[in-house]
Structure formats: C-alpha cells, structure tokens
py3Dmol code that shows the C-alpha trace and the ligand (Angstrom):
import py3Dmol

protein = """\
ATOM      1  CA  MET A   1     130.427  82.254  74.393  1.00  0.00           C
ATOM      2  CA  ALA A   2     131.890  85.536  75.589  1.00  0.00           C
ATOM      3  CA  GLU A   3     131.109  86.530  79.123  1.00  0.00           C
ATOM      4  CA  VAL A   4     129.070  89.696  79.454  1.00  0.00           C
ATOM      5  CA  LYS A   5     130.461  91.370  82.553  1.00  0.00           C
ATOM      6  CA  ASN A   6     128.402  94.493  82.789  1.00  0.00           C
ATOM      7  CA  TYR A   7     124.935  93.038  82.472  1.00  0.00           C
ATOM      8  CA  LYS A   8     122.652  94.131  85.258  1.00  0.00           C
ATOM      9  CA  VAL A   9     119.390  92.401  85.975  1.00  0.00           C
ATOM     10  CA  THR A  10     117.144  94.688  87.914  1.00  0.00           C
ATOM     11  CA  SER A  11     113.901  94.223  89.758  1.00  0.00           C
ATOM     12  CA  GLU A  12     112.533  97.117  87.772  1.00  0.00           C
ATOM     13  CA  MET A  13     111.064  96.590  84.334  1.00  0.00           C
ATOM     14  CA  VAL A  14     111.649  98.851  81.390  1.00  0.00           C
ATOM     15  CA  THR A  15     108.881  99.047  78.843  1.00  0.00           C
ATOM     16  CA  CYS A  16     109.549 100.338  75.349  1.00  0.00           C
ATOM     17  CA  LYS A  17     107.152 103.245  74.867  1.00  0.00           C
ATOM     18  CA  LYS A  18     106.995 102.519  71.139  1.00  0.00           C
ATOM     19  CA  CYS A  19     106.309  98.756  70.948  1.00  0.00           C
ATOM     20  CA  GLY A  20     105.598  97.712  74.541  1.00  0.00           C
ATOM     21  CA  TYR A  21     108.493  95.242  74.750  1.00  0.00           C
ATOM     22  CA  VAL A  22     109.477  94.673  78.395  1.00  0.00           C
ATOM     23  CA  ILE A  23     113.005  94.007  79.619  1.00  0.00           C
ATOM     24  CA  ASN A  24     114.483  93.606  83.078  1.00  0.00           C
ATOM     25  CA  GLY A  25     118.141  93.986  82.286  1.00  0.00           C
ATOM     26  CA  ALA A  26     120.572  96.346  80.651  1.00  0.00           C
ATOM     27  CA  LEU A  27     124.183  96.679  79.660  1.00  0.00           C
ATOM     28  CA  GLY A  28     126.246  99.397  81.280  1.00  0.00           C
ATOM     29  CA  ASP A  29     129.849 100.400  80.891  1.00  0.00           C
ATOM     30  CA  ASN A  30     130.514 100.704  84.611  1.00  0.00           C
ATOM     31  CA  GLY A  31     129.393  97.295  85.867  1.00  0.00           C
ATOM     32  CA  GLU A  32     126.358  98.806  87.538  1.00  0.00           C
ATOM     33  CA  GLY A  33     123.941  99.115  84.689  1.00  0.00           C
ATOM     34  CA  PRO A  34     122.809 102.286  82.989  1.00  0.00           C
ATOM     35  CA  LYS A  35     122.477 105.690  84.594  1.00  0.00           C
ATOM     36  CA  LYS A  36     120.440 108.760  83.687  1.00  0.00           C
ATOM     37  CA  GLY A  37     121.258 109.976  80.187  1.00  0.00           C
ATOM     38  CA  ASP A  38     122.687 106.677  78.940  1.00  0.00           C
ATOM     39  CA  PHE A  39     121.365 105.382  75.661  1.00  0.00           C
ATOM     40  CA  SER A  40     119.038 102.447  75.177  1.00  0.00           C
ATOM     41  CA  VAL A  41     118.101 100.512  72.068  1.00  0.00           C
ATOM     42  CA  CYS A  42     114.921  98.430  72.278  1.00  0.00           C
ATOM     43  CA  GLY A  43     115.723  94.760  71.705  1.00  0.00           C
ATOM     44  CA  LYS A  44     112.568  94.290  69.652  1.00  0.00           C
ATOM     45  CA  CYS A  45     111.851  97.410  67.581  1.00  0.00           C
ATOM     46  CA  ALA A  46     115.314  99.074  67.811  1.00  0.00           C
ATOM     47  CA  THR A  47     113.929 102.410  69.027  1.00  0.00           C
ATOM     48  CA  ILE A  48     116.722 104.563  70.469  1.00  0.00           C
ATOM     49  CA  GLY A  49     115.986 106.088  73.862  1.00  0.00           C
ATOM     50  CA  ARG A  50     117.671 107.541  76.903  1.00  0.00           C
ATOM     51  CA  TYR A  51     117.449 106.393  80.490  1.00  0.00           C
ATOM     52  CA  ASN A  52     115.758 108.578  83.061  1.00  0.00           C
ATOM     53  CA  GLU A  53     116.567 108.796  86.773  1.00  0.00           C
ATOM     54  CA  ASP A  54     113.930 106.143  87.584  1.00  0.00           C
ATOM     55  CA  PHE A  55     115.292 103.599  85.020  1.00  0.00           C
ATOM     56  CA  SER A  56     112.463 104.315  82.591  1.00  0.00           C
ATOM     57  CA  VAL A  57     113.436 105.078  78.996  1.00  0.00           C
ATOM     58  CA  THR A  58     112.259 108.004  76.886  1.00  0.00           C
ATOM     59  CA  PRO A  59     112.465 107.477  73.107  1.00  0.00           C
ATOM     60  CA  MET A  60     114.585 110.062  71.291  1.00  0.00           C
ATOM     61  CA  SER A  61     112.859 112.286  68.737  1.00  0.00           C
ATOM     62  CA  GLU A  62     114.107 112.538  65.162  1.00  0.00           C
ATOM     63  CA  GLY A  63     115.354 116.035  65.980  1.00  0.00           C
ATOM     64  CA  ALA A  64     117.312 114.806  68.995  1.00  0.00           C
ATOM     65  CA  LEU A  65     118.862 112.028  66.904  1.00  0.00           C
ATOM     66  CA  GLU A  66     119.861 114.551  64.252  1.00  0.00           C
ATOM     67  CA  ILE A  67     121.513 116.777  66.868  1.00  0.00           C
ATOM     68  CA  MET A  68     123.322 113.760  68.294  1.00  0.00           C
ATOM     69  CA  SER A  69     124.560 112.688  64.862  1.00  0.00           C
ATOM     70  CA  GLU A  70     126.157 116.107  64.413  1.00  0.00           C
ATOM     71  CA  ALA A  71     127.481 116.506  67.965  1.00  0.00           C
ATOM     72  CA  ASP A  72     128.821 112.968  68.404  1.00  0.00           C
ATOM     73  CA  PRO A  73     129.176 111.241  65.013  1.00  0.00           C
ATOM     74  CA  GLU A  74     131.151 108.301  66.438  1.00  0.00           C
ATOM     75  CA  GLY A  75     128.615 107.649  69.185  1.00  0.00           C
ATOM     76  CA  TYR A  76     125.764 107.975  66.712  1.00  0.00           C
ATOM     77  CA  GLU A  77     127.429 105.517  64.343  1.00  0.00           C
ATOM     78  CA  ALA A  78     127.987 103.020  67.178  1.00  0.00           C
ATOM     79  CA  ILE A  79     124.308 103.168  68.128  1.00  0.00           C
ATOM     80  CA  GLN A  80     123.238 102.816  64.506  1.00  0.00           C
ATOM     81  CA  LYS A  81     125.326  99.625  64.273  1.00  0.00           C
ATOM     82  CA  ILE A  82     123.415  98.220  67.262  1.00  0.00           C
ATOM     83  CA  VAL A  83     120.123  99.260  65.642  1.00  0.00           C
ATOM     84  CA  GLY A  84     121.172  97.425  62.454  1.00  0.00           C
ATOM     85  CA  ILE A  85     122.033  94.247  64.358  1.00  0.00           C
ATOM     86  CA  ILE A  86     118.716  94.262  66.227  1.00  0.00           C
ATOM     87  CA  LYS A  87     116.756  94.800  62.995  1.00  0.00           C
ATOM     88  CA  LYS A  88     118.603  91.922  61.296  1.00  0.00           C
ATOM     89  CA  LEU A  89     117.919  89.612  64.255  1.00  0.00           C
ATOM     90  CA  ALA A  90     114.287  90.687  64.375  1.00  0.00           C
ATOM     91  CA  MET A  91     113.896  89.819  60.683  1.00  0.00           C
ATOM     92  CA  LYS A  92     115.753  86.507  61.057  1.00  0.00           C
ATOM     93  CA  PHE A  93     113.746  85.349  64.065  1.00  0.00           C
ATOM     94  CA  LYS A  94     110.546  87.176  63.118  1.00  0.00           C
ATOM     95  CA  ILE A  95     110.119  88.880  66.465  1.00  0.00           C
TER      96      ILE A  95
END
"""
ligand_1 = """\
1
ZN
Zn 110.457 98.648 71.180
"""
view = py3Dmol.view(width=600, height=400)
view.addModel(protein, "pdb")
view.setStyle({"model": 0}, {"cartoon": {"style": "trace"}})
view.addModel(ligand_1, "xyz")
view.setStyle({"model": 1}, {"stick": {}})
view.zoomTo()
view.show()
C-alpha cells in the first residue's frame, strides 16, 4: 500500500454541510493539511467545497463550479475525477 505522506489528522472535525458526514483528517499538498481556499470533496456524498480559515468547509454553488471549470479546466477535471472515484466507491460499498 502506498504511503500517504500529507495526511493530517486534526483535533477539529469537519462536517459536510450537505450530508452530515464527519471527518477528522484531510489531504494537503504541503504536508500540513489544507489551508483556506483549498478544495474539499466529501468522502460520502462527493460534494465539492472549499476550506475556510477555521477548517470548516463551505460547499461550492453550481455557479462557482461553473466559473472554476472555465477559469481552471485542469483543476476542475482533477476534482471531477475524485468525485467520480468517491461516487463509484459509495455505490460499491453502499455508503
Ligand atoms: Zn457529504
């Protein structure tokens, strides 16, 4: 199994505002976990959100996603791949 180097377990919980799923960890690209403005994808319902200063996550609106898809097509595509993986896993394991 590949080692995940940038996984941060925090004492703070993040609750998905759409489905209520609670997590206490996150992947970051700097070894310190996510920072304000980083993207989040709920591990249960695959809602895309962005981290706030206090580690909470605000779901992105359809309009914001549309703007992102035009401004950063590669980033948008990468996030959509993650969304697809989570949805497949959710269907497979019925979560
Ligand atoms: Zn969710």
